[in-house]
C-alpha positions in Angstrom: -0.1 0.0 0.2 2.8 2.7 0.8 4.9 1.3 -2.3 1.6 2.1 -4.3 0.8 5.6 -2.8 4.8 6.2 -3.5 4.2 5.5 -6.9 0.8 7.2 -7.2 3.1 10.7 -5.7 5.8 10.1 -8.3 3.4 9.9 -11.2 1.5 13.2 -9.9 4.8 14.9 -10.1 6.0 13.9 -12.7 2.8 15.0 -14.5 2.7 18.7 -12.5 6.2 18.9 -13.8 5.4 18.8 -17.4 2.6 21.0 -16.9 4.9 23.2 -15.5 7.1 23.3 -18.5 4.5 24.0 -20.5 3.3 27.2 -18.9 5.4 30.0 -20.3 4.9 30.8 -24.0 8.3 31.3 -25.6 6.9 33.5 -28.3 6.1 36.2 -25.4 7.6 35.1 -22.2 6.3 37.0 -19.2 9.2 37.5 -16.2 6.9 36.7 -13.4 5.9 34.0 -15.1 9.2 32.7 -15.8 10.6 32.9 -12.3 7.5 31.1 -11.4 7.9 28.8 -13.4 11.5 28.2 -12.4 10.6 27.7 -8.6 8.4 25.5 -9.0 10.3 23.3 -11.6 13.0 23.3 -8.8 10.8 22.1 -5.8 9.2 19.5 -8.1 12.6 18.2 -9.1 13.8 18.3 -5.5 10.5 16.5 -4.7 10.9 13.6 -7.3 14.8 12.8 -5.8 13.2 12.6 -2.2 10.2 10.1 -3.5 12.8 8.3 -5.9 15.7 8.0 -3.4 12.8 6.7 -0.2 12.4 3.8 -2.3 15.7 2.5 -1.2 14.4 0.5 1.9 11.0 2.9 2.3 9.5 1.3 5.5 12.0 -0.1 8.0 9.9 -0.5 11.3 6.5 -0.5 13.6 5.8 0.0 16.9 2.7 -0.4 18.9 3.0 2.5 21.4 0.6 3.7 24.0 -1.7 6.4 22.8 -4.9 7.3 23.8 -5.7 9.3 20.7 -4.3 6.6 18.4 -4.7 7.9 15.0 -3.6 4.0 13.6 -5.4 1.8 16.2 -4.3 -1.3 16.7 -6.7 -3.9 16.0 -8.7 -5.2 19.1 -6.0 -3.3 21.3 -7.7 0.3 22.4 -4.9 2.9 23.0 -2.3 1.6 21.2 -1.3 3.4 17.9 0.3 1.5 15.4 3.1 3.7 13.7 4.9 2.4 10.6 8.9 4.3 10.3 10.8 5.0 7.1 12.6 7.0 5.4 10.0 9.6 4.5 6.3 10.4 5.8 3.6 9.8 3.7 -0.1 10.7 4.7 -3.8 9.5 3.2 -4.6 13.0 2.0 -7.9 12.1 1.8 -8.8 10.8 5.3 -7.9 14.1 7.0 -4.3 13.3 6.1 -4.0 10.4 8.8 -0.4 9.2 8.7 0.3 6.5 7.2 4.5 6.1 7.4 6.4 8.2 9.8 9.8 10.0 8.8 11.9 8.3 11.0 13.5 12.2 12.1 9.7 12.9 13.4 9.2 13.0 17.2 6.5 10.6 17.1 8.9 8.0 15.6 11.5 8.3 18.5 10.0 5.9 20.6 11.6 3.2 18.0 15.1 4.2 18.9 14.8 4.4 22.5 12.6 1.5 23.9 14.3 -1.0 25.9 12.7 -3.5 28.0 13.9 -1.6 31.0 12.6 1.9 29.9 9.9 0.6 27.1 9.0 4.4 26.3 5.0 3.0 26.1 6.0 1.0 23.1 4.5 -3.2 23.5 5.9 -4.6 20.6 8.8 -3.0 18.1 9.2 -5.3 14.5 12.2 -4.5 12.4 11.2 -5.1 8.7 14.0 -5.9 6.5 13.8 -5.7 2.5 15.1 -5.9 -1.0 13.6 -4.1 -3.1 9.5 -3.8 -2.8 10.0 -7.7 -1.1 10.0 -8.1 2.7 12.8 -11.0 3.5 12.7 -10.7 7.2 10.4 -9.6 9.8 11.9 -9.7 13.6 9.9 -8.4 16.4 10.7 -8.0 20.0 8.1 -8.0 23.0 9.0 -4.9 25.1 6.4 -4.2 27.5 3.5 -6.9 28.5 0.2 -6.1 30.1 -1.3 -9.1 32.7 -4.6 -9.5 30.2 -2.0 -10.1 26.9 -1.3 -13.8 26.2 1.8 -15.0 24.7 2.7 -13.0 21.4 3.5 -14.9 18.4 6.8 -14.8 16.6 8.1 -12.1 19.1 10.5 -12.2 21.6 11.8 -10.1 24.8 15.3 -8.5 24.2 17.0 -5.0 24.9 17.4 -2.8 21.6 17.7 -4.5 18.3 19.8 -7.0 18.9 18.9 -9.1 15.3 18.5 -6.1 13.2 22.1 -4.5 14.8 24.2 -7.6 14.3 22.8 -7.8 10.4 24.1 -4.7 10.0 27.3 -5.2 11.7 28.3 -8.4 10.5 27.4 -7.3 6.6 30.4 -7.3 4.5 31.6 -3.5 3.6 30.9 -2.3 0.2 33.5 0.4 0.2 30.7 2.9 0.6 29.3 3.8 4.4 25.5 2.3 4.9 22.9 4.4 7.1 22.3 3.4 10.4 18.6 4.6 10.1 16.8 1.2 11.3 19.4 0.3 14.0 20.1 3.6 15.7 20.7 3.3 19.7 19.9 5.5 22.8 22.8 6.8 23.0 23.4 8.0 19.6 19.5 9.1 19.3 20.2 11.4 22.3 22.9 13.0 20.2 21.6 13.0 16.6 18.6 14.9 18.4 20.2 17.4 20.7 18.6 20.7 20.2 21.9 22.2 21.3 22.5 26.0 18.9 26.5 25.9 19.5 29.4 23.8 19.3 28.7 20.3 20.6 31.5 17.8 20.5 31.2 14.0 20.4 33.6 11.7 21.1 34.3 8.2 20.9 36.7 5.4 20.4 36.9 3.8 17.0 33.7 2.0 15.6 31.5 3.4 18.1 29.4 5.4 15.0 30.6 8.7 15.1 30.3 9.6 11.7 27.3 7.9 11.2 25.3 9.4 14.1 27.0 13.2 12.4 25.5 12.3 8.6 22.0 11.3 10.9 22.1 14.5 12.9 22.8 16.4 9.6 19.3 14.6 8.1 17.9 15.4 11.5 18.5 18.8 11.3 17.7 19.7 7.8 13.9 18.1 8.4 14.0 20.2 12.1 15.2 23.7 11.0 14.7 23.0 7.1 13.8 26.7 6.2 16.4 28.2 8.2 19.2 25.7 6.4 17.8 25.6 3.4 18.6 29.1 2.7 22.4 28.9 4.9 23.3 25.3 3.8 24.9 22.8 5.7 29.0 21.9 5.3 30.6 18.7 6.4 34.1 18.2 6.6 35.7 14.9 6.4 39.8 14.0 6.5 40.1 12.7 2.3 38.9 12.3 -0.6 38.2 9.0 -0.4 35.9 9.4 3.4 34.1 11.8 1.3 33.2 9.2 -1.4 32.7 6.8 1.3 29.9 8.8 3.1 28.5 10.3 0.1 25.8 8.1 -0.5 24.3 7.9 3.1 22.5 11.8 3.2 20.7 11.2 -0.3 19.5 7.9 0.8 18.3 9.6 4.1 16.4 12.2 1.6 18.9 15.1 2.0 21.1 16.5 -0.9 21.9 20.0 -0.3 25.0 19.4 1.5 28.6 20.7 0.7 31.0 17.9 1.1 34.8 19.1 1.2 37.9 18.3 2.8 39.9 20.5 5.0 42.3 21.3 2.1 39.9 21.6 -0.7 38.0 24.0 1.3 39.3 27.2 0.2 37.3 27.9 -3.5 39.3 27.5 -6.6 42.3 25.6 -5.1 42.6 21.7 -5.3 45.7 20.5 -3.4 47.8 17.9 -5.6 50.7 17.8 -3.4 51.7 16.9 -0.1 54.1 18.7 2.7 56.7 17.2 4.7 55.5 16.9 8.7 57.8 19.4 9.6 56.2 21.9 7.5 52.5 20.9 7.9 53.3 21.4 11.5 54.7 24.8 10.5 52.2 25.9 8.3 49.2 24.6 10.7 50.6 26.6 13.9 48.9 30.2 14.6 52.5 31.4 14.3 51.5 31.5 10.5 49.1 34.6 11.4 52.2 37.0 12.3 54.5 35.2 9.5 51.6 36.4 6.6 50.8 39.6 7.6 54.2 40.6 7.5 54.3 39.0 4.0 51.4 41.6 2.9 52.9 44.2 4.7 55.9 43.8 2.7 54.3 44.2 -0.3 53.3 48.0 0.9 56.7 49.4 -0.4 58.6 52.7 -0.4 60.9 54.0 -3.3 64.5 53.8 -2.2 64.9 57.8 -3.8 62.8 60.3 -4.9 60.3 59.7 -8.0 59.7 62.7 -10.6 56.2 62.1 -11.9 55.1 64.0 -14.9 51.5 65.6 -14.7 50.9 67.7 -18.0 54.2 68.8 -18.0 54.5 69.7 -14.5 57.3 67.6 -12.5 56.2 66.4 -9.3 58.4 65.0 -6.8 57.4 61.8 -4.6 59.3 61.5 -1.7 60.1 58.2 0.3 58.7 60.6 3.4 55.5 61.3 1.5 54.7 57.5 0.6 55.6 56.7 4.6 53.3 59.5 5.7 50.2 57.9 3.3 51.4 54.3 4.4 51.0 55.0 8.0 47.6 56.6 8.1 46.5 53.4 5.7 48.2 50.9 8.4 45.9 52.9 10.9 42.7 52.7 9.8 42.8 48.8 10.3 41.3 48.3 7.4 42.4 44.7 5.3 44.8 45.4 2.3 43.0 45.8 -0.8 39.9 47.8 0.9 42.7 50.3 3.1 44.3 51.3 -0.5 41.4 54.0 -1.0 43.2 55.8 2.0 46.5 55.4 0.9 45.5 56.9 -2.4 43.4 59.7 -0.9 46.0 60.6 1.4 49.2 59.9 -1.0 47.3 62.2 -3.6 46.1 65.0 -1.3 50.2 66.1 -0.7 50.8 65.8 -4.3 47.7 68.1 -4.9 48.9 70.4 -2.3 52.6 70.2 -3.9 51.2 70.8 -7.6 48.9 73.8 -5.9 52.5 75.3 -4.6 53.8 74.9 -8.1 50.9 76.5 -10.3 49.1 78.7 -7.9 52.1 80.5 -6.0 52.2 84.0 -5.8 55.6 85.3 -7.6 55.5 88.3 -5.6 55.6 86.2 -2.4 51.9 86.9 -1.1 49.6 84.3 -0.5 48.8 81.3 -2.6 46.6 82.4 -5.7 44.4 79.1 -5.3 41.8 78.2 -2.7 40.5 75.0 -1.1 38.2 74.4 -3.7 40.8 74.6 -6.5 43.0 72.1 -4.2 40.2 69.9 -4.4 39.6 70.1 -8.1 43.6 69.2 -8.8 43.1 66.0 -6.1 40.3 64.7 -8.2 42.2 65.5 -11.5 45.5 64.1 -10.4 43.0 60.8 -9.7 43.2 60.0 -13.3 46.6 60.5 -14.2 48.3 57.4 -15.0 51.7 58.2 -13.5 49.9 58.7 -10.2 47.6 55.4 -10.5 50.9 53.6 -11.6 52.4 55.1 -8.3 49.6 54.1 -5.9 49.6 50.5 -7.5 53.2 50.0 -7.0 53.7 51.0 -3.6 50.1 49.8 -2.1 49.2 47.2 -5.0 46.1 45.2 -4.8 46.9 41.6 -3.9 45.2 38.4 -4.1 45.5 35.1 -2.2 47.0 32.8 -4.4 50.0 35.6 -5.7 51.2 36.4 -2.0 51.2 32.8 -0.6 53.0 31.9 -3.7 54.9 34.4 -4.0 56.1 34.2 0.0 57.1 30.3 -0.2 58.6 30.2 -3.5 61.5 33.4 -2.2 63.6 32.9 0.4 64.3 36.4 0.5 60.5 36.9 1.4 60.9 34.3 3.7 63.4 35.7 5.6 61.6 39.1 5.7 58.4 37.3 6.8 59.8 34.8 8.8 62.9 37.1 10.8 61.8 36.2 14.3 62.1 32.5 13.8 64.9 30.0 13.1 66.5 28.5 10.1 65.1 25.5 10.1 61.8 26.8 9.8 62.8 29.4 7.1 63.8 25.9 5.4 60.4 24.3 5.7 58.5 27.1 4.3 60.3 27.0 1.0 59.3 25.3 -2.1 60.4 25.6 -5.5 58.8 28.0 -8.0 55.8 26.1 -9.5 55.5 23.7 -6.7 51.5 23.0 -7.1 49.6 23.3 -3.7 48.9 21.2 -0.7 46.3 20.6 1.7 47.8 22.8 4.2 47.9 25.8 2.1 44.0 26.2 1.7 43.9 27.8 5.6 46.6 30.3 4.6 44.9 31.3 1.3 42.0 31.9 3.8 43.7 33.9 6.3 45.2 36.2 3.3 41.9 36.3 1.8 40.7 37.8 5.5 43.6 39.4 5.6 43.6 41.3 2.2 39.8 41.8 2.2 38.6 39.7 -0.9 35.2 41.3 -2.6 32.1 40.1 -0.9 30.1 38.4 -3.4 27.0 39.5 -2.5 28.6 43.1 -2.8 29.8 42.0 -6.5 26.7 40.8 -7.0 24.9 44.0 -5.7 27.5 46.0 -8.1 26.7 44.0 -11.1 22.6 44.9 -10.1 23.8 48.3 -10.7 25.9 48.2 -13.7 23.0 46.1 -15.4 20.7 48.9 -14.9 22.9 51.5 -16.3 23.0 48.9 -19.5 19.4 49.2 -19.2 19.4 52.9 -19.5 22.3 52.6 -21.9 20.4 50.4 -24.5 17.4 52.8 -23.8 19.5 55.5 -25.5 20.6 53.3 -28.2 16.9 52.6 -29.0 16.2 56.3 -28.9 18.9 57.0 -31.7 18.0 54.3 -33.9 14.0 55.5 -33.9 14.5 59.0 -34.7 16.9 58.3 -37.4 15.1 55.4 -39.1 14.1 56.2 -42.6 10.8 56.7 -44.1 11.8 57.7 -47.2 9.8 55.4 -49.8 11.0 55.9 -53.7 8.6 53.5 -55.0 5.4 55.5 -53.7 3.9 52.7 -52.0 3.2 52.7 -48.2 5.3 49.9 -46.9 5.4 48.4 -43.3 8.7 49.8 -41.0 10.0 47.0 -39.3 12.4 49.3 -36.3 14.0 47.8 -33.7 11.4 48.7 -30.8 9.5 46.3 -32.5 11.7 43.3 -31.8 13.4 44.0 -28.8 13.4 46.3 -25.7 15.7 48.2 -23.8 15.5 45.6 -20.9 15.6 42.7 -23.0 18.8 43.9 -24.9 20.2 44.7 -21.2 19.3 41.3 -20.4 21.7 39.8 -23.2 24.4 40.6 -21.3 23.5 39.6 -17.8 24.0 35.9 -16.3 21.5 34.6 -13.8 22.4 32.8 -10.9 20.5 29.6 -10.8 22.9 27.4 -8.7 21.4 25.9 -5.9 22.6 27.2 -2.2 25.1 24.2 -2.1 26.6 25.1 -5.3 27.0 28.8 -4.3 28.0 27.9 -0.9 30.7 25.7 -2.5 32.4 29.3 -4.6 32.1 31.4 -2.2 34.7 31.9 0.6 32.6 34.4 2.8 29.7 32.0 3.0 28.2 31.6 6.4 26.9 28.1 7.1 23.9 27.3 9.2 25.5 24.5 10.2 29.0 22.8 10.1 30.0 19.3 10.7 33.7 18.4 11.1 34.7 14.6 11.4 37.7 13.6 12.3 38.1 17.2 14.0 41.0 16.1 16.2 43.3 16.3 13.0 42.7 20.0 12.3 45.2 22.4 12.7 44.9 25.9 14.7 45.1 27.4 11.4 42.3 25.4 10.1 40.0 26.1 12.8 40.6 29.8 12.0 39.2 28.7 8.6 36.4 26.2 9.7 35.0 29.0 12.3 35.0 32.0 9.6 32.8 29.6 7.8 30.4 29.5 11.0 30.0 32.6 12.6 27.0 31.7 14.6 29.0 29.0 16.1 26.4 26.1 15.5 28.6 23.0 14.9 28.7 19.4 15.5 32.5 18.5 16.0 33.0 14.3 15.9 36.4 13.0 17.1 38.9 11.0 19.3 42.2 12.5 20.6 43.7 9.3 20.7 43.9 9.3 17.2 45.2 12.4 16.2 47.5 11.8 13.2 48.5 15.4 12.4 51.5 17.0 14.2 49.3 20.3 14.6 46.1 18.3 15.8 44.2 18.5 18.7 45.4 17.1 21.9 42.3 19.0 23.9 39.0 20.1 23.1 38.9 23.2 25.6 42.6 24.1 24.4 41.2 24.2 20.6 37.8 25.6 21.1 38.6 28.2 24.2 39.6 31.3 21.6 36.3 30.8 19.5 33.6 29.9 22.6 35.5 30.0 25.5 34.2 26.7 27.6 30.6 27.0 26.0 30.4 23.5 24.5 28.7 21.0 24.7 30.1 17.3 25.3 28.7 13.4 24.6 30.5 10.3 24.5 30.1 7.4 22.6 31.0 4.0 24.8 30.0 0.9 22.9 32.3 -0.2 20.1 30.0 -1.8 17.0 33.0 -2.3 14.5 35.5 -3.9 16.2 35.7 -7.2 17.3 36.6 -8.0 20.9 40.3 -9.5 20.2 41.4 -6.8 18.2 40.0 -4.1 20.4 41.7 -5.8 23.4 45.4 -5.7 21.0 44.2 -1.8 20.2 43.1 -1.0 23.7 47.2 -1.7 24.9 48.0 1.3 23.2 46.0 3.6 25.0 48.5 4.2 28.2 51.0 5.5 26.0 48.4 7.7 23.6 45.6 8.7 25.4 46.6 8.1 29.2 43.1 8.2 31.2 40.9 7.3 28.0 38.2 4.5 29.1 38.4 2.5 26.0 34.7 1.8 24.4 32.9 -1.5 24.8 33.2 -4.0 22.0 29.9 -5.7 22.0 30.5 -9.0 19.4 33.4 -11.7 18.3 34.2 -12.0 14.9 35.8 -15.8 15.0 38.7 -15.2 13.1 41.1 -13.5 15.4 44.2 -11.5 15.5 47.5 -13.3 13.8 51.2 -12.3 14.3 53.3 -12.9 11.0 57.1 -12.9 10.2 58.4 -10.1 8.7 59.1 -11.9 5.6 55.6 -12.3 5.0 54.2 -11.5 1.3 50.9 -9.3 2.2 49.9 -10.4 -1.3 49.8 -13.9 -0.1 47.8 -13.2 3.0 45.1 -11.0 0.7 44.7 -13.6 -1.9 44.2 -16.1 1.3 41.7 -14.3 3.0 40.0 -13.6 -0.9 39.6 -17.9 -1.0 37.9 -18.1 2.4 36.1 -14.8 2.6 35.3 -13.7 -1.2 32.5 -11.2 -0.8 34.7 -9.3 2.1 37.1 -6.3 1.6 40.5 -6.8 2.5 43.2 -3.7 2.9 47.2 -3.7 3.6 48.3 -0.3 5.3 52.1 0.0 4.9 54.3 3.1 6.2 54.5 6.1 4.4 57.8 5.2 2.8 56.9 1.6 2.6 54.5 1.0 0.0 53.8 -1.8 -2.2 51.7 -3.1 -4.5 47.9 -2.2 -3.0 48.8 -1.0 0.1 47.4 2.4 1.1 48.6 4.7 4.0 47.1 5.6 7.7 46.2 8.9 6.5 44.5 7.5 3.2 42.5 5.1 5.3 41.3 7.6 8.4 37.1 7.5 9.0 37.7 4.4 7.1 36.4 0.5 7.8 37.3 -2.7 6.0 36.3 -6.2 6.9 40.2 -7.9 7.1 42.9 -5.9 7.7 47.0 -6.3 7.3 49.4 -4.1 8.6 52.9 -4.1 7.4 55.8 -3.2 9.7 54.0 -1.9 12.1 57.4 -0.6 13.9 58.0 1.3 10.7 54.3 3.3 11.0 55.3 4.0 14.9 58.5 5.4 14.0 57.7 7.4 10.8 56.3 10.4 12.8 55.6 11.8 16.2 52.1 10.8 16.1 53.2 7.0 15.2 51.7 5.5 18.1 47.7 6.8 17.4 48.7 5.9 13.5 49.2 2.6 15.2 46.2 2.4 16.9 44.0 3.7 13.8 45.2 1.2 11.7 44.4 -1.8 14.2 40.7 -0.1 14.2 39.9 -0.5 11.1 38.7 -4.1 10.8 35.4 -5.7 11.0 36.5 -8.9 10.7 40.0 -9.9 11.0 43.7 -8.4 12.1 47.2 -9.5 10.6 50.4 -7.7 11.4 53.4 -8.8 9.3 56.3 -7.8 11.5 56.6 -7.7 15.1 54.8 -5.3 16.9 57.0 -2.2 18.9 55.2 -3.3 22.0 55.0 -6.3 24.0 53.4 -9.4 22.2 52.5 -11.3 25.4 50.6 -8.4 26.9 48.4 -8.8 23.9 48.3 -12.3 24.3 
């Protein structure tokens, strides 16, 4: 019945879409009708996207829950409401909009996730429905509360939480794409997903606790709850690498949400894609907040002074521009405290004022020694005239040029002398680490530096740019009208043949606004598309996954994207691999929100089998003293193997493929010991695999100051088995 109704809604929306496309007369388009059509067209397409995506597991649950005002009473059980739970809501409009299917995010669906035998939340029976396409493949009922008058329920069982459905998900083979957990959200996860905190929320949890899944489902819930606000401002999700973003890319569409920007931190600055990697030392330096001072000095280095007086010729008159004059104007511009580019008008006006005074002295001085013949109004006119003089314009651009972030940063990092000036207060090792050869590609660490420079330079606000374009367009309308008036007045009506002919004038085929409109580009991008290309965009909500990896400079960039500070930060400081990453949430966040952030902790490890978790947990005293490990809740039956250093990892991979052909395997190796098919720890942050083979664990530890954390991350990627090739740098007997 639900699928039939969904099909009907899809058919109706498609028919409506066809009607909308026919609505406007192409031969005589009306501007207002065009706008209405575009608005409805995009709304209908968005609805069709949601309807089509909802078919992937349309309904997955049902609860019979106590409700005196039951909308769908359980037959023979007064006071019980039967609620079906799914990926979207469906109503029977013909029956007073009676609810047929509850969106999983709706408040009335919440008991499905919260109910346990200890706290049934009024739920008597919870049903899990498994489907393949439109076919039901399994049903699992849980009896959560039983009244004395109830008889035994056929096919039901007692239990805490959705064990059967959860176990099915946890033991399923990994596919390379993350699956949503909408059917199996647990109580502590649900509390985080639906937290109404309108500030910074930190979600901590060890490997396998579902931090990423919780964050993504929180996005879907936020967009459901604050749809109007967030649809206009957008939601940004920042992940640790492009592989991770591809891994999670299907989750939000399957939850019915597509208007979200996904980005790595290195790709967050618009128009720049990093293709190179910095050394650990360079990453640490670029990530440190000391770069704020270095970049400030790099910008100041472009605010130059002439080495000697410069002669400017203005209409045959020589004016002398002295270093002292430029220095006075530079001081005035700097004291304005405006960003560099926005301070150029201050510099220009002060410099031209000095030149105007000099020019007035030259042409207005009394040869007899009296007062200058030019008054204040004359000097103001000279000031205005000098603004258009090429020699003056060139002087302003020479000593206070307009700059862009890419040129400034590239000019700094590829010039040893520029680094020596900007980083004069730092040691030689720091200066050498910042230098790179000319023509080198951008790295991920550069994004935050470019963003800092954009802020310090004062790059144009796209909204202001659009307003300026609108004003220019109106001017084009006026110019076009003038052109048409000239055409109209000059049209010839001299008819030599004596017959009255039909004269076709310009006004018969085009009006001024249409003529101007040919030069105008309409912005038809979605909110997400516009936000992605706008470095000044203020997002309504920001999610940061693997947040412990962000450096101080990257936190500055992220905070600019969310001035409201409505954020969900997901991470685990025990897994920090970045040399400039997070050691303490309080220390990291205090510059932005002081101590005003809310903290949640996930305590159950769903991914990692107990035997693998036991091995990984032996590292915690070294990397995170005082951390309480999450509780692993299952066994895989595979165990942990330690093999000699000479073992071929490819052989192990083939062996696992033969034994378990439907599951994924990965080889994790040190950065400097890559073998065919292997990946680095940095490349698998946030991901999970069925079988993990670690090559040279000692090499992983020794490659970085964060090497123990890297090994901990590598140990905890597996859902089935862990194979370690080479003796670990810690006591194997402790691990059994």
